[in-house]
N, C-alpha and C positions, 0 to 999 in steps of 0.2 A: 504494500500500500504506500509506504513512504517513498519507495523508489519510483513508483508511477507518478506520485505527486511532484517529485523533483524533476522528472523528465518533462512533465506537463509545464511546470514553472519555467524550466529552461527553454522550452519551445516558445512560450509566450514572450519571454524576454528577448529571445533571438528575433522573433517576428517584429516586436516593437522597435528594436534597434535598426532592423532592416528598413522599415518604413520611415523611421525618423531621419535616416540618412538620404532618403530619396529627395531629388531636387524639387523645389517648390516653383511652379510655373504660375505667373500672374497673367491676367488677360492680355496685357500689352507685350508679353514675352513670346518669343518663338519657341516651339517645342524643341526638345533636344533628345537625341538617341545616344545612350551611353554604350549599350551593348545589344547585339542581336544574336540569337541562337543560330549556330551552324555546325555541321553541314545540314542542309535542308534540301529535300527533293520536292519536285512538284507534287501537289496534293498532301503535303505535310504541314504541320503547324509550326509557325515561327513565333518566338517570344521576343518582343522588344522591351528593353528596360531603359528608363530615362525619366524625363519630365514632360508630360503631354498636355496637362490641363484637361478641360472637359470637352467632349465632342470631337476628339481627334479622329481623323480618317487616315488610312494608310494608302500610299501609292508605291507601286513596284514596277520595275522594268527589268527585262532580261538583257544582259550585255551580249554583244556579238561575240562569236567564238574566235574572231581574228585577233592577232596580237595588237593590243592597244595599251596605252598608259591608263592608270586609274583616273577616272573623271573626278574632279573635286567641286565643280560648279553645279549645284542642283538645277540651274536653269540652262545648263549647257547642252551638249549634243543629245542627251537622253530625254530632253523635255517633251519631244513629240511622241515618245514611246511610253510615257507613264500611264499606268492602268490603276484605277481605284479599286481597292479591295475592302470589302466590308469586314470590320473586326469581329471576331467571335466573342471577345471580351475586351473591354477597354476601361482602364482606370487611369488615375492621374500619374502613376509611376510604372505602369506596364500595359502592353497591348498584345493580344494574341490574334493571329490571323492565319489563314491557310493560303499557301502559295498556289497560284492557278494550276489546275490539273492539266490543262492543255499544253503547258510549256514543257520544253525539253530541259533536262538537267543542265546546269551551267552556273555562271556567276550572275547573281541578281543584285540590282540596286534597290534600295528601300528608303523611304522618307515618310515622315508624318506631317499632316497638315491640320492645324487647329485654327479655325476662323480663316483669316487671310495669311497667317504666318506659317512658313515652311521650316521644317527642322533641317539639320545637317543630313547628308546622305551617307548611308553605310552600305558596304558591299558584303553580300552573303555568299559564302563558298569561294571567296577570293583567296589566293595564296597569301599566307601570313607567316613568313619565316621568322622564327624567334632567334635562332643562332646558327652559325656555321662553324665547322671544325675541320680544318685541313691538316696535312702533315707538317705544315709550317705555321700553325696558328689559324689566322683568318684566311690564309691562302693555301694552295696546294702546288707542289712542284709538278713539273712536266710528267705526264703519265702516272700521276698519283691520285689517290682518292680523296674526296672531300665529302663530309656529311652535312646535309642541310636539314634542319629539323623544324617542325612546326608543332603546334599544339595538337 
């Protein structure tokens, strides 16, 4: 009984700390995405974490498979490809939605829109190398191996 009470109390404290650290978005602020779950396939649920305010809508786009640099401007070349997706569940610090079923697997761009304000864009399924290790530290000698790791 005491162990169950301690586990329950610990869970409540952890949840309270988690929500207390979530960004607060005011009506005049643009929403912000801190993290998006990945990898994600079409017809799978995506969880966005950040600060969204009330009434946020999600827009997604599939990037072309050609070699490109990561787009940073949300109104840039992807603007004509944005597709609105209805959230399954939307709160002030998280949004859940399903990636469109008809899309092929690939790298997806995602942003949130609250009122007229647009969040930063995040890339889902994009390569995200965390470190590299070669036989000479950050590099590798000729015909030597190098390891590139990601999460």
